A tleap script that builds the chain and sets N, CA, C and O, in Angstrom:
source leaprc.protein.ff14SB
mol = sequence {
  NMET TYR LEU ILE GLY THR VAL VAL LEU LEU
  ALA ILE ALA ALA ALA ALA TYR VAL ARG LEU
  ALA PRO THR ASP VAL ALA ARG TRP HIE GLN
  PRO VAL THR ALA THR GLN ASP LYS ASP LEU
  LYS GLY GLY ALA ILE ARG VAL VAL MET SER
  ASP SER ALA ALA LEU VAL THR ALA ASP ARG
  ALA MET ARG ALA LEU PRO ARG THR ARG VAL
  LEU ALA GLY SER VAL ASP SER GLY ARG ILE
  THR TYR VAL THR ARG SER GLN LEU TRP GLY
  PHE PRO ASP TYR THR THR ILE GLU HIE ALA
  ASP GLY MET LEU ARG LEU PHE GLY ARG LEU
  ARG PHE GLY SER SER ASP LEU GLY VAL ASN
  ALA ALA ARG LEU THR HIE VAL LEU ALA ALA
  ILE GLU CGLY
}
set mol.1.N position { 71.794 -24.666 -33.854 }
set mol.1.CA position { 71.449 -26.106 -33.669 }
set mol.1.C position { 70.991 -26.374 -32.192 }
set mol.1.O position { 70.108 -27.190 -31.929 }
set mol.2.N position { 71.636 -25.650 -31.268 }
set mol.2.CA position { 71.288 -25.827 -29.912 }
set mol.2.C position { 69.826 -25.401 -29.614 }
set mol.2.O position { 69.099 -26.028 -28.843 }
set mol.3.N position { 69.448 -24.268 -30.300 }
set mol.3.CA position { 68.060 -23.799 -30.103 }
set mol.3.C position { 67.041 -24.772 -30.678 }
set mol.3.O position { 65.990 -24.947 -30.061 }
set mol.4.N position { 67.269 -25.394 -31.778 }
set mol.4.CA position { 66.336 -26.364 -32.357 }
set mol.4.C position { 66.254 -27.573 -31.455 }
set mol.4.O position { 65.165 -28.102 -31.234 }
set mol.5.N position { 67.379 -28.024 -30.928 }
set mol.5.CA position { 67.389 -29.153 -30.025 }
set mol.5.C position { 66.554 -28.872 -28.745 }
set mol.5.O position { 65.806 -29.728 -28.273 }
set mol.6.N position { 66.712 -27.653 -28.210 }
set mol.6.CA position { 65.937 -27.233 -27.046 }
set mol.6.C position { 64.449 -27.171 -27.345 }
set mol.6.O position { 63.643 -27.630 -26.535 }
set mol.7.N position { 64.071 -26.626 -28.465 }
set mol.7.CA position { 62.696 -26.527 -28.860 }
set mol.7.C position { 62.045 -27.940 -29.011 }
set mol.7.O position { 60.932 -28.187 -28.547 }
set mol.8.N position { 62.799 -28.846 -29.680 }
set mol.8.CA position { 62.309 -30.211 -29.814 }
set mol.8.C position { 62.133 -30.927 -28.460 }
set mol.8.O position { 61.164 -31.649 -28.224 }
set mol.9.N position { 63.127 -30.685 -27.587 }
set mol.9.CA position { 63.054 -31.350 -26.288 }
set mol.9.C position { 61.861 -30.763 -25.473 }
set mol.9.O position { 61.165 -31.507 -24.782 }
set mol.10.N position { 61.642 -29.488 -25.555 }
set mol.10.CA position { 60.468 -28.901 -24.871 }
set mol.10.C position { 59.157 -29.405 -25.411 }
set mol.10.O position { 58.211 -29.630 -24.656 }
set mol.11.N position { 59.093 -29.585 -26.737 }
set mol.11.CA position { 57.843 -30.090 -27.363 }
set mol.11.C position { 57.576 -31.510 -26.923 }
set mol.11.O position { 56.429 -31.882 -26.676 }
set mol.12.N position { 58.623 -32.306 -26.823 }
set mol.12.CA position { 58.472 -33.701 -26.385 }
set mol.12.C position { 58.016 -33.748 -24.961 }
set mol.12.O position { 57.129 -34.526 -24.607 }
set mol.13.N position { 58.650 -32.873 -24.094 }
set mol.13.CA position { 58.268 -32.823 -22.701 }
set mol.13.C position { 56.805 -32.378 -22.490 }
set mol.13.O position { 56.081 -32.935 -21.665 }
set mol.14.N position { 56.400 -31.357 -23.263 }
set mol.14.CA position { 55.025 -30.945 -23.201 }
set mol.14.C position { 54.035 -32.076 -23.662 }
set mol.14.O position { 53.013 -32.299 -23.013 }
set mol.15.N position { 54.327 -32.720 -24.691 }
set mol.15.CA position { 53.484 -33.797 -25.199 }
set mol.15.C position { 53.401 -34.888 -24.150 }
set mol.15.O position { 52.316 -35.415 -23.904 }
set mol.16.N position { 54.519 -35.244 -23.521 }
set mol.16.CA position { 54.502 -36.260 -22.509 }
set mol.16.C position { 53.699 -35.868 -21.323 }
set mol.16.O position { 52.961 -36.688 -20.776 }
set mol.17.N position { 53.818 -34.608 -20.893 }
set mol.17.CA position { 52.960 -34.133 -19.775 }
set mol.17.C position { 51.486 -34.209 -20.066 }
set mol.17.O position { 50.694 -34.644 -19.230 }
set mol.18.N position { 51.123 -33.788 -21.246 }
set mol.18.CA position { 49.695 -33.797 -21.602 }
set mol.18.C position { 49.177 -35.223 -21.549 }
set mol.18.O position { 48.091 -35.463 -21.022 }
set mol.19.N position { 49.903 -36.136 -22.064 }
set mol.19.CA position { 49.422 -37.528 -22.126 }
set mol.19.C position { 49.552 -38.261 -20.794 }
set mol.19.O position { 48.744 -39.143 -20.503 }
set mol.20.N position { 50.546 -37.918 -19.981 }
set mol.20.CA position { 50.780 -38.690 -18.745 }
set mol.20.C position { 50.352 -38.012 -17.445 }
set mol.20.O position { 50.436 -38.633 -16.385 }
set mol.21.N position { 49.900 -36.767 -17.491 }
set mol.21.CA position { 49.516 -36.057 -16.289 }
set mol.21.C position { 48.368 -36.847 -15.595 }
set mol.21.O position { 47.416 -37.246 -16.265 }
set mol.22.N position { 48.450 -37.071 -14.282 }
set mol.22.CA position { 47.408 -37.783 -13.631 }
set mol.22.C position { 46.070 -36.978 -13.664 }
set mol.22.O position { 46.071 -35.748 -13.730 }
set mol.23.N position { 44.990 -37.687 -13.619 }
set mol.23.CA position { 43.670 -37.083 -13.588 }
set mol.23.C position { 43.072 -37.252 -12.198 }
set mol.23.O position { 43.034 -38.351 -11.646 }
set mol.24.N position { 42.616 -36.157 -11.658 }
set mol.24.CA position { 41.943 -36.137 -10.375 }
set mol.24.C position { 40.468 -36.417 -10.603 }
set mol.24.O position { 39.726 -35.532 -11.029 }
set mol.25.N position { 40.041 -37.623 -10.328 }
set mol.25.CA position { 38.705 -38.037 -10.680 }
set mol.25.C position { 37.653 -37.178 -9.910 }
set mol.25.O position { 36.595 -36.844 -10.444 }
set mol.26.N position { 37.986 -36.836 -8.640 }
set mol.26.CA position { 37.064 -36.077 -7.851 }
set mol.26.C position { 36.831 -34.674 -8.408 }
set mol.26.O position { 35.768 -34.093 -8.192 }
set mol.27.N position { 37.835 -34.115 -9.136 }
set mol.27.CA position { 37.701 -32.780 -9.743 }
set mol.27.C position { 36.774 -32.842 -10.945 }
set mol.27.O position { 35.989 -31.915 -11.144 }
set mol.28.N position { 36.830 -33.909 -11.769 }
set mol.28.CA position { 36.100 -33.914 -13.020 }
set mol.28.C position { 34.802 -34.689 -12.928 }
set mol.28.O position { 33.916 -34.434 -13.744 }
set mol.29.N position { 34.624 -35.585 -12.033 }
set mol.29.CA position { 33.333 -36.347 -11.930 }
set mol.29.C position { 32.470 -35.700 -10.859 }
set mol.29.O position { 32.288 -36.199 -9.748 }
set mol.30.N position { 31.948 -34.536 -11.283 }
set mol.30.CA position { 31.078 -33.738 -10.379 }
set mol.30.C position { 29.635 -33.638 -10.982 }
set mol.30.O position { 29.443 -33.753 -12.193 }
set mol.31.N position { 28.662 -33.426 -10.107 }
set mol.31.CA position { 27.323 -33.201 -10.625 }
set mol.31.C position { 27.276 -31.977 -11.642 }
set mol.31.O position { 27.993 -30.985 -11.517 }
set mol.32.N position { 26.419 -32.147 -12.589 }
set mol.32.CA position { 26.174 -31.071 -13.557 }
set mol.32.C position { 24.965 -30.318 -13.017 }
set mol.32.O position { 23.854 -30.848 -12.999 }
set mol.33.N position { 25.180 -29.090 -12.581 }
set mol.33.CA position { 24.144 -28.311 -11.959 }
set mol.33.C position { 23.412 -27.312 -12.854 }
set mol.33.O position { 22.476 -26.630 -12.437 }
set mol.34.N position { 23.875 -27.259 -14.088 }
set mol.34.CA position { 23.320 -26.199 -15.056 }
set mol.34.C position { 21.849 -26.598 -15.300 }
set mol.34.O position { 21.440 -27.755 -15.204 }
set mol.35.N position { 21.091 -25.521 -15.628 }
set mol.35.CA position { 19.691 -25.671 -15.907 }
set mol.35.C position { 19.328 -25.241 -17.336 }
set mol.35.O position { 18.181 -25.352 -17.769 }
set mol.36.N position { 20.353 -24.745 -18.053 }
set mol.36.CA position { 20.119 -24.379 -19.473 }
set mol.36.C position { 21.419 -24.473 -20.276 }
set mol.36.O position { 22.526 -24.493 -19.739 }
set mol.37.N position { 21.216 -24.529 -21.578 }
set mol.37.CA position { 22.358 -24.656 -22.497 }
set mol.37.C position { 23.313 -23.461 -22.353 }
set mol.37.O position { 22.889 -22.333 -22.100 }
set mol.38.N position { 24.568 -23.731 -22.515 }
set mol.38.CA position { 25.522 -22.638 -22.461 }
set mol.38.C position { 26.786 -23.038 -23.258 }
set mol.38.O position { 27.301 -24.151 -23.146 }
set mol.39.N position { 27.242 -22.088 -24.049 }
set mol.39.CA position { 28.533 -22.266 -24.767 }
set mol.39.C position { 29.586 -21.512 -23.965 }
set mol.39.O position { 29.404 -20.358 -23.579 }
set mol.40.N position { 30.680 -22.201 -23.734 }
set mol.40.CA position { 31.771 -21.649 -22.968 }
set mol.40.C position { 33.037 -21.534 -23.858 }
set mol.40.O position { 33.110 -22.186 -24.900 }
set mol.41.N position { 33.992 -20.745 -23.470 }
set mol.41.CA position { 35.199 -20.649 -24.264 }
set mol.41.C position { 35.901 -22.048 -24.370 }
set mol.41.O position { 36.451 -22.408 -25.410 }
set mol.42.N position { 35.855 -22.783 -23.287 }
set mol.42.CA position { 36.564 -24.053 -23.260 }
set mol.42.C position { 35.623 -25.234 -23.091 }
set mol.42.O position { 36.028 -26.276 -22.576 }
set mol.43.N position { 34.378 -25.088 -23.517 }
set mol.43.CA position { 33.468 -26.219 -23.415 }
set mol.43.C position { 32.009 -25.804 -23.747 }
set mol.43.O position { 31.741 -24.754 -24.331 }
set mol.44.N position { 31.115 -26.678 -23.343 }
set mol.44.CA position { 29.715 -26.449 -23.594 }
set mol.44.C position { 28.879 -27.305 -22.667 }
set mol.44.O position { 29.279 -28.376 -22.211 }
set mol.45.N position { 27.631 -26.742 -22.399 }
set mol.45.CA position { 26.656 -27.428 -21.551 }
set mol.45.C position { 25.362 -27.557 -22.319 }
set mol.45.O position { 24.937 -26.603 -22.971 }
set mol.46.N position { 24.729 -28.706 -22.260 }
set mol.46.CA position { 23.471 -28.924 -22.884 }
set mol.46.C position { 22.562 -29.571 -21.853 }
set mol.46.O position { 22.987 -30.462 -21.119 }
set mol.47.N position { 21.287 -29.117 -21.795 }
set mol.47.CA position { 20.277 -29.655 -20.900 }
set mol.47.C position { 19.012 -29.943 -21.703 }
set mol.47.O position { 18.507 -29.048 -22.381 }
set mol.48.N position { 18.483 -31.175 -21.646 }
set mol.48.CA position { 17.299 -31.532 -22.333 }
set mol.48.C position { 16.372 -32.342 -21.465 }
set mol.48.O position { 16.848 -33.076 -20.599 }
set mol.49.N position { 15.118 -32.251 -21.647 }
set mol.49.CA position { 14.190 -33.134 -20.966 }
set mol.49.C position { 14.349 -34.529 -21.537 }
set mol.49.O position { 14.514 -34.696 -22.746 }
set mol.50.N position { 14.300 -35.553 -20.651 }
set mol.50.CA position { 14.511 -36.912 -21.176 }
set mol.50.C position { 14.047 -37.893 -20.139 }
set mol.50.O position { 13.821 -37.565 -18.974 }
set mol.51.N position { 13.912 -39.142 -20.619 }
set mol.51.CA position { 13.745 -40.232 -19.686 }
set mol.51.C position { 15.054 -40.935 -19.381 }
set mol.51.O position { 16.074 -40.608 -19.987 }
set mol.52.N position { 15.059 -41.836 -18.515 }
set mol.52.CA position { 16.291 -42.459 -18.094 }
set mol.52.C position { 16.981 -43.312 -19.210 }
set mol.52.O position { 18.174 -43.607 -19.142 }
set mol.53.N position { 16.168 -43.694 -20.239 }
set mol.53.CA position { 16.753 -44.430 -21.364 }
set mol.53.C position { 17.721 -43.549 -22.178 }
set mol.53.O position { 18.588 -44.079 -22.873 }
set mol.54.N position { 17.592 -42.270 -22.105 }
set mol.54.CA position { 18.487 -41.330 -22.845 }
set mol.54.C position { 19.909 -41.491 -22.326 }
set mol.54.O position { 20.851 -41.411 -23.116 }
set mol.55.N position { 20.100 -41.713 -21.042 }
set mol.55.CA position { 21.416 -41.910 -20.507 }
set mol.55.C position { 22.080 -43.179 -21.076 }
set mol.55.O position { 23.285 -43.179 -21.328 }
set mol.56.N position { 21.344 -44.204 -21.271 }
set mol.56.CA position { 21.823 -45.469 -21.881 }
set mol.56.C position { 22.309 -45.156 -23.323 }
set mol.56.O position { 23.418 -45.527 -23.708 }
set mol.57.N position { 21.480 -44.491 -24.076 }
set mol.57.CA position { 21.880 -44.138 -25.436 }
set mol.57.C position { 23.036 -43.189 -25.515 }
set mol.57.O position { 23.902 -43.318 -26.381 }
set mol.58.N position { 23.056 -42.208 -24.593 }
set mol.58.CA position { 24.220 -41.303 -24.553 }
set mol.58.C position { 25.475 -42.058 -24.234 }
set mol.58.O position { 26.515 -41.819 -24.846 }
set mol.59.N position { 25.403 -42.970 -23.285 }
set mol.59.CA position { 26.575 -43.765 -22.906 }
set mol.59.C position { 27.141 -44.561 -24.093 }
set mol.59.O position { 28.350 -44.606 -24.323 }
set mol.60.N position { 26.207 -45.190 -24.838 }
set mol.60.CA position { 26.625 -45.942 -26.066 }
set mol.60.C position { 27.308 -44.998 -27.105 }
set mol.60.O position { 28.345 -45.338 -27.675 }
set mol.61.N position { 26.699 -43.812 -27.328 }
set mol.61.CA position { 27.253 -42.853 -28.235 }
set mol.61.C position { 28.669 -42.398 -27.796 }
set mol.61.O position { 29.586 -42.333 -28.614 }
set mol.62.N position { 28.818 -42.106 -26.575 }
set mol.62.CA position { 30.162 -41.634 -26.078 }
set mol.62.C position { 31.180 -42.789 -26.181 }
set mol.62.O position { 32.293 -42.553 -26.652 }
set mol.63.N position { 30.854 -44.009 -25.769 }
set mol.63.CA position { 31.750 -45.144 -25.838 }
set mol.63.C position { 32.212 -45.431 -27.286 }
set mol.63.O position { 33.294 -45.969 -27.522 }
set mol.64.N position { 31.358 -45.052 -28.221 }
set mol.64.CA position { 31.637 -45.364 -29.652 }
set mol.64.C position { 32.647 -44.317 -30.255 }
set mol.64.O position { 33.216 -44.538 -31.324 }
set mol.65.N position { 32.833 -43.241 -29.571 }
set mol.65.CA position { 33.726 -42.203 -30.071 }
set mol.65.C position { 35.162 -42.611 -29.992 }
set mol.65.O position { 35.543 -43.221 -28.993 }
set mol.66.N position { 35.996 -42.323 -30.968 }
set mol.66.CA position { 37.420 -42.704 -30.926 }
set mol.66.C position { 38.091 -42.033 -29.753 }
set mol.66.O position { 37.724 -40.923 -29.370 }
set mol.67.N position { 39.063 -42.696 -29.188 }
set mol.67.CA position { 39.939 -42.267 -28.105 }
set mol.67.C position { 39.163 -41.791 -26.900 }
set mol.67.O position { 39.596 -40.866 -26.212 }
set mol.68.N position { 38.005 -42.416 -26.626 }
set mol.68.CA position { 37.170 -42.103 -25.449 }
set mol.68.C position { 37.107 -43.307 -24.545 }
set mol.68.O position { 36.962 -44.444 -24.994 }
set mol.69.N position { 37.223 -43.022 -23.211 }
set mol.69.CA position { 37.029 -44.016 -22.228 }
set mol.69.C position { 36.307 -43.485 -21.072 }
set mol.69.O position { 36.273 -42.272 -20.868 }
set mol.70.N position { 35.691 -44.380 -20.256 }
set mol.70.CA position { 35.002 -43.936 -19.066 }
set mol.70.C position { 36.043 -43.626 -17.972 }
set mol.70.O position { 36.947 -44.416 -17.699 }
set mol.71.N position { 35.875 -42.454 -17.366 }
set mol.71.CA position { 36.743 -42.071 -16.287 }
set mol.71.C position { 36.112 -42.489 -14.923 }
set mol.71.O position { 36.812 -42.978 -14.037 }
set mol.72.N position { 34.826 -42.292 -14.783 }
set mol.72.CA position { 34.153 -42.683 -13.515 }
set mol.72.C position { 32.618 -42.722 -13.789 }
set mol.72.O position { 32.119 -42.156 -14.762 }
set mol.73.N position { 31.921 -43.410 -12.893 }
set mol.73.CA position { 30.462 -43.485 -12.985 }
set mol.73.C position { 29.924 -44.582 -13.812 }
set mol.73.O position { 30.658 -45.364 -14.415 }
set mol.74.N position { 28.576 -44.636 -13.838 }
set mol.74.CA position { 27.876 -45.688 -14.629 }
set mol.74.C position { 26.463 -45.209 -14.906 }
set mol.74.O position { 25.966 -44.240 -14.332 }
set mol.75.N position { 25.870 -45.919 -15.787 }
set mol.75.CA position { 24.504 -45.718 -16.111 }
set mol.75.C position { 23.625 -45.900 -14.792 }
set mol.75.O position { 22.732 -45.111 -14.482 }
set mol.76.N position { 23.954 -46.961 -14.094 }
set mol.76.CA position { 23.170 -47.257 -12.857 }
set mol.76.C position { 23.319 -46.118 -11.817 }
set mol.76.O position { 22.384 -45.842 -11.067 }
set mol.77.N position { 24.503 -45.457 -11.777 }
set mol.77.CA position { 24.589 -44.403 -10.773 }
set mol.77.C position { 23.989 -43.073 -11.250 }
set mol.77.O position { 23.805 -42.145 -10.463 }
set mol.78.N position { 23.692 -43.002 -12.541 }
set mol.78.CA position { 23.042 -41.792 -13.120 }
set mol.78.C position { 23.960 -40.756 -13.593 }
set mol.78.O position { 23.510 -39.746 -14.133 }
set mol.79.N position { 25.281 -40.945 -13.420 }
set mol.79.CA position { 26.286 -39.995 -13.888 }
set mol.79.C position { 27.540 -40.748 -14.355 }
set mol.79.O position { 28.044 -41.659 -13.698 }
set mol.80.N position { 28.028 -40.293 -15.577 }
set mol.80.CA position { 29.233 -40.903 -16.148 }
set mol.80.C position { 30.104 -39.765 -16.676 }
set mol.80.O position { 29.649 -38.831 -17.336 }
set mol.81.N position { 31.390 -39.907 -16.340 }
set mol.81.CA position { 32.323 -38.939 -16.918 }
set mol.81.C position { 33.325 -39.686 -17.789 }
set mol.81.O position { 33.860 -40.737 -17.438 }
set mol.82.N position { 33.541 -39.076 -18.940 }
set mol.82.CA position { 34.370 -39.682 -20.014 }
set mol.82.C position { 35.646 -38.800 -20.238 }
set mol.82.O position { 35.645 -37.598 -19.973 }
set mol.83.N position { 36.695 -39.440 -20.724 }
set mol.83.CA position { 37.835 -38.658 -21.204 }
set mol.83.C position { 37.958 -39.049 -22.699 }
set mol.83.O position { 38.010 -40.215 -23.090 }
set mol.84.N position { 37.999 -37.939 -23.503 }
set mol.84.CA position { 38.288 -38.090 -24.960 }
set mol.84.C position { 39.533 -37.327 -25.291 }
set mol.84.O position { 39.632 -36.136 -24.997 }
set mol.85.N position { 40.484 -37.988 -25.894 }
set mol.85.CA position { 41.795 -37.451 -26.225 }
set mol.85.C position { 41.897 -37.015 -27.687 }
set mol.85.O position { 41.428 -37.708 -28.590 }
set mol.86.N position { 42.509 -35.871 -27.895 }
set mol.86.CA position { 42.687 -35.443 -29.331 }
set mol.86.C position { 43.762 -36.401 -29.993 }
set mol.86.O position { 44.635 -36.966 -29.336 }
set mol.87.N position { 43.618 -36.513 -31.261 }
set mol.87.CA position { 44.399 -37.485 -31.972 }
set mol.87.C position { 45.922 -37.231 -31.959 }
set mol.87.O position { 46.714 -38.125 -31.660 }
set mol.88.N position { 46.295 -36.015 -32.285 }
set mol.88.CA position { 47.711 -35.738 -32.398 }
set mol.88.C position { 48.424 -35.578 -31.072 }
set mol.88.O position { 49.370 -36.322 -30.816 }
set mol.89.N position { 48.041 -34.685 -30.243 }
set mol.89.CA position { 48.681 -34.416 -28.951 }
set mol.89.C position { 48.151 -35.214 -27.766 }
set mol.89.O position { 48.843 -35.407 -26.767 }
set mol.90.N position { 46.952 -35.659 -27.893 }
set mol.90.CA position { 46.372 -36.440 -26.817 }
set mol.90.C position { 45.793 -35.518 -25.713 }
set mol.90.O position { 45.680 -35.921 -24.555 }
set mol.91.N position { 45.443 -34.318 -26.083 }
set mol.91.CA position { 44.803 -33.417 -25.096 }
set mol.91.C position { 43.539 -34.009 -24.595 }
set mol.91.O position { 42.727 -34.466 -25.399 }
set mol.92.N position { 43.307 -34.031 -23.245 }
set mol.92.CA position { 42.105 -34.605 -22.714 }
set mol.92.C position { 40.930 -33.629 -22.647 }
set mol.92.O position { 41.104 -32.491 -22.212 }
set mol.93.N position { 39.749 -34.053 -23.068 }
set mol.93.CA position { 38.505 -33.308 -22.844 }
set mol.93.C position { 37.714 -34.236 -21.912 }
set mol.93.O position { 37.796 -35.458 -22.034 }
set mol.94.N position { 36.971 -33.670 -21.011 }
set mol.94.CA position { 36.174 -34.342 -20.057 }
set mol.94.C position { 34.690 -34.078 -20.388 }
set mol.94.O position { 34.300 -32.927 -20.587 }
set mol.95.N position { 33.876 -35.123 -20.446 }
set mol.95.CA position { 32.477 -35.031 -20.699 }
set mol.95.C position { 31.748 -35.717 -19.580 }
set mol.95.O position { 31.974 -36.902 -19.333 }
set mol.96.N position { 30.855 -34.988 -18.876 }
set mol.96.CA position { 30.045 -35.593 -17.856 }
set mol.96.C position { 28.621 -35.549 -18.336 }
set mol.96.O position { 28.112 -34.519 -18.778 }
set mol.97.N position { 27.988 -36.715 -18.234 }
set mol.97.CA position { 26.545 -36.832 -18.610 }
set mol.97.C position { 25.799 -37.410 -17.444 }
set mol.97.O position { 26.208 -38.426 -16.882 }
set mol.98.N position { 24.679 -36.762 -17.059 }
set mol.98.CA position { 23.916 -37.312 -15.960 }
set mol.98.C position { 22.440 -37.143 -16.229 }
set mol.98.O position { 22.012 -36.231 -16.937 }
set mol.99.N position { 21.637 -38.088 -15.618 }
set mol.99.CA position { 20.226 -37.963 -15.734 }
set mol.99.C position { 19.696 -37.878 -14.311 }
set mol.99.O position { 19.996 -38.716 -13.460 }
set mol.100.N position { 18.858 -36.788 -14.068 }
set mol.100.CA position { 18.224 -36.651 -12.800 }
set mol.100.C position { 16.985 -35.737 -13.009 }
set mol.100.O position { 17.014 -34.798 -13.804 }
set mol.101.N position { 15.943 -36.037 -12.293 }
set mol.101.CA position { 14.745 -35.246 -12.340 }
set mol.101.C position { 14.169 -34.949 -13.705 }
set mol.101.O position { 13.677 -33.857 -13.989 }
set mol.102.N position { 14.254 -35.976 -14.539 }
set mol.102.CA position { 13.641 -35.844 -15.878 }
set mol.102.C position { 14.495 -35.062 -16.870 }
set mol.102.O position { 14.045 -34.773 -17.978 }
set mol.103.N position { 15.756 -34.709 -16.475 }
set mol.103.CA position { 16.673 -33.910 -17.291 }
set mol.103.C position { 17.951 -34.724 -17.551 }
set mol.103.O position { 18.476 -35.430 -16.690 }
set mol.104.N position { 18.408 -34.573 -18.798 }
set mol.104.CA position { 19.707 -35.064 -19.124 }
set mol.104.C position { 20.623 -33.878 -19.267 }
set mol.104.O position { 20.393 -32.972 -20.067 }
set mol.105.N position { 21.657 -33.909 -18.477 }
set mol.105.CA position { 22.622 -32.778 -18.491 }
set mol.105.C position { 23.982 -33.238 -19.001 }
set mol.105.O position { 24.539 -34.221 -18.512 }
set mol.106.N position { 24.490 -32.546 -19.951 }
set mol.106.CA position { 25.822 -32.860 -20.568 }
set mol.106.C position { 26.694 -31.685 -20.424 }
set mol.106.O position { 26.311 -30.552 -20.715 }
set mol.107.N position { 27.920 -31.970 -19.955 }
set mol.107.CA position { 28.958 -30.921 -19.790 }
set mol.107.C position { 30.294 -31.392 -20.324 }
set mol.107.O position { 30.930 -32.276 -19.751 }
set mol.108.N position { 30.715 -30.791 -21.430 }
set mol.108.CA position { 31.993 -31.116 -22.077 }
set mol.108.C position { 32.950 -29.934 -21.841 }
set mol.108.O position { 32.571 -28.776 -22.019 }
set mol.109.N position { 34.195 -30.240 -21.440 }
set mol.109.CA position { 35.120 -29.163 -21.193 }
set mol.109.C position { 36.534 -29.672 -21.407 }
set mol.109.O position { 36.813 -30.870 -21.371 }
set mol.110.N position { 37.416 -28.702 -21.631 }
set mol.110.CA position { 38.813 -29.035 -21.865 }
set mol.110.C position { 39.566 -29.036 -20.511 }
set mol.110.O position { 39.065 -28.526 -19.509 }
set mol.111.N position { 40.744 -29.604 -20.513 }
set mol.111.CA position { 41.586 -29.564 -19.304 }
set mol.111.C position { 42.755 -28.549 -19.504 }
set mol.111.O position { 43.050 -27.761 -18.606 }
set mol.112.N position { 43.384 -28.580 -20.639 }
set mol.112.CA position { 44.506 -27.708 -20.949 }
set mol.112.C position { 44.138 -26.649 -21.949 }
set mol.112.O position { 43.409 -26.931 -22.900 }
set mol.113.N position { 44.608 -25.464 -21.771 }
set mol.113.CA position { 44.382 -24.376 -22.773 }
set mol.113.C position { 43.221 -23.518 -22.345 }
set mol.113.O position { 42.705 -23.624 -21.232 }
set mol.114.N position { 42.827 -22.662 -23.271 }
set mol.114.CA position { 41.709 -21.713 -23.002 }
set mol.114.C position { 40.597 -21.806 -23.993 }
set mol.114.O position { 39.507 -21.300 -23.731 }
set mol.115.N position { 40.820 -22.434 -25.131 }
set mol.115.CA position { 39.756 -22.589 -26.117 }
set mol.115.C position { 39.785 -24.000 -26.705 }
set mol.115.O position { 40.846 -24.521 -27.048 }
set mol.116.N position { 38.607 -24.606 -26.814 }
set mol.116.CA position { 38.511 -25.925 -27.390 }
set mol.116.C position { 38.151 -25.938 -28.887 }
set mol.116.O position { 37.990 -26.998 -29.490 }
set mol.117.N position { 38.030 -24.744 -29.464 }
set mol.117.CA position { 37.681 -24.592 -30.886 }
set mol.117.C position { 36.361 -25.250 -31.236 }
set mol.117.O position { 36.150 -25.651 -32.380 }
set mol.118.N position { 35.475 -25.364 -30.264 }
set mol.118.CA position { 34.142 -25.905 -30.466 }
set mol.118.C position { 34.009 -27.382 -30.476 }
set mol.118.O position { 32.923 -27.878 -30.774 }
set mol.119.N position { 35.041 -28.133 -30.169 }
set mol.119.CA position { 34.972 -29.616 -30.279 }
set mol.119.C position { 34.075 -30.189 -29.194 }
set mol.119.O position { 33.434 -31.213 -29.431 }
set mol.120.N position { 33.997 -29.584 -28.025 }
set mol.120.CA position { 33.104 -30.146 -26.967 }
set mol.120.C position { 31.634 -29.860 -27.334 }
set mol.120.O position { 30.794 -30.731 -27.108 }
set mol.121.N position { 31.309 -28.776 -27.844 }
set mol.121.CA position { 29.923 -28.521 -28.297 }
set mol.121.C position { 29.554 -29.485 -29.443 }
set mol.121.O position { 28.441 -30.010 -29.479 }
set mol.122.N position { 30.451 -29.702 -30.332 }
set mol.122.CA position { 30.209 -30.640 -31.417 }
set mol.122.C position { 30.008 -32.080 -30.936 }
set mol.122.O position { 29.181 -32.816 -31.474 }
set mol.123.N position { 30.776 -32.467 -29.918 }
set mol.123.CA position { 30.663 -33.775 -29.314 }
set mol.123.C position { 29.267 -33.906 -28.661 }
set mol.123.O position { 28.599 -34.927 -28.822 }
set mol.124.N position { 28.854 -32.912 -27.959 }
set mol.124.CA position { 27.512 -32.931 -27.268 }
set mol.124.C position { 26.416 -32.979 -28.306 }
set mol.124.O position { 25.421 -33.681 -28.127 }
set mol.125.N position { 26.583 -32.244 -29.388 }
set mol.125.CA position { 25.559 -32.286 -30.481 }
set mol.125.C position { 25.461 -33.678 -31.074 }
set mol.125.O position { 24.367 -34.158 -31.373 }
set mol.126.N position { 26.626 -34.338 -31.247 }
set mol.126.CA position { 26.669 -35.737 -31.735 }
set mol.126.C position { 25.914 -36.651 -30.787 }
set mol.126.O position { 25.115 -37.473 -31.234 }
set mol.127.N position { 26.145 -36.529 -29.509 }
set mol.127.CA position { 25.453 -37.393 -28.523 }
set mol.127.C position { 23.957 -37.140 -28.519 }
set mol.127.O position { 23.166 -38.082 -28.472 }
set mol.128.N position { 23.560 -35.865 -28.570 }
set mol.128.CA position { 22.132 -35.536 -28.572 }
set mol.128.C position { 21.478 -36.067 -29.848 }
set mol.128.O position { 20.344 -36.543 -29.795 }
set mol.129.N position { 22.151 -35.998 -30.975 }
set mol.129.CA position { 21.604 -36.539 -32.192 }
set mol.129.C position { 21.357 -38.061 -32.103 }
set mol.129.O position { 20.392 -38.578 -32.667 }
set mol.130.N position { 22.269 -38.775 -31.369 }
set mol.130.CA position { 22.096 -40.189 -31.261 }
set mol.130.C position { 20.890 -40.487 -30.305 }
set mol.130.O position { 20.249 -41.527 -30.458 }
set mol.131.N position { 20.583 -39.623 -29.357 }
set mol.131.CA position { 19.422 -39.816 -28.500 }
set mol.131.C position { 18.128 -39.557 -29.289 }
set mol.131.O position { 17.142 -40.278 -29.142 }
set mol.132.N position { 18.156 -38.524 -30.118 }
set mol.132.CA position { 16.956 -38.200 -30.917 }
set mol.132.C position { 16.671 -39.218 -32.015 }
set mol.132.O position { 15.575 -39.281 -32.571 }
set mol.133.N position { 17.706 -40.017 -32.308 }
set mol.133.CA position { 17.577 -41.103 -33.269 }
set mol.133.C position { 17.429 -40.659 -34.628 }
set mol.133.O position { 17.310 -41.481 -35.537 }
savepdb mol mol.pdb
quit
């Protein structure tokens, strides 16, 4: 019984940490320097030619996603970073979208763990589909 209680307590502590750990905005709200698409173990990068209106559409698509909020930035600044949390545990994923030099760059990545099981790539695909209309 002691072992079960310890396991439950550790699970509660881990869940609390994932949900309550502070976010270092300066770490996550960085320029996206990639020049081509790339799939990563814990995220994805997409780069497409676009006009500045694409950032407005991408912002609307991200804000419409469940459990997603703006961490930093704005359309006017040309770069926005969002936090999207998983439904059950509340794991945070960070998505930065920026428009510069005729390119829209999207970078979705996880904070905890080593694999995102493709959710960041799927989120970026959803945003790009909204842009393509």
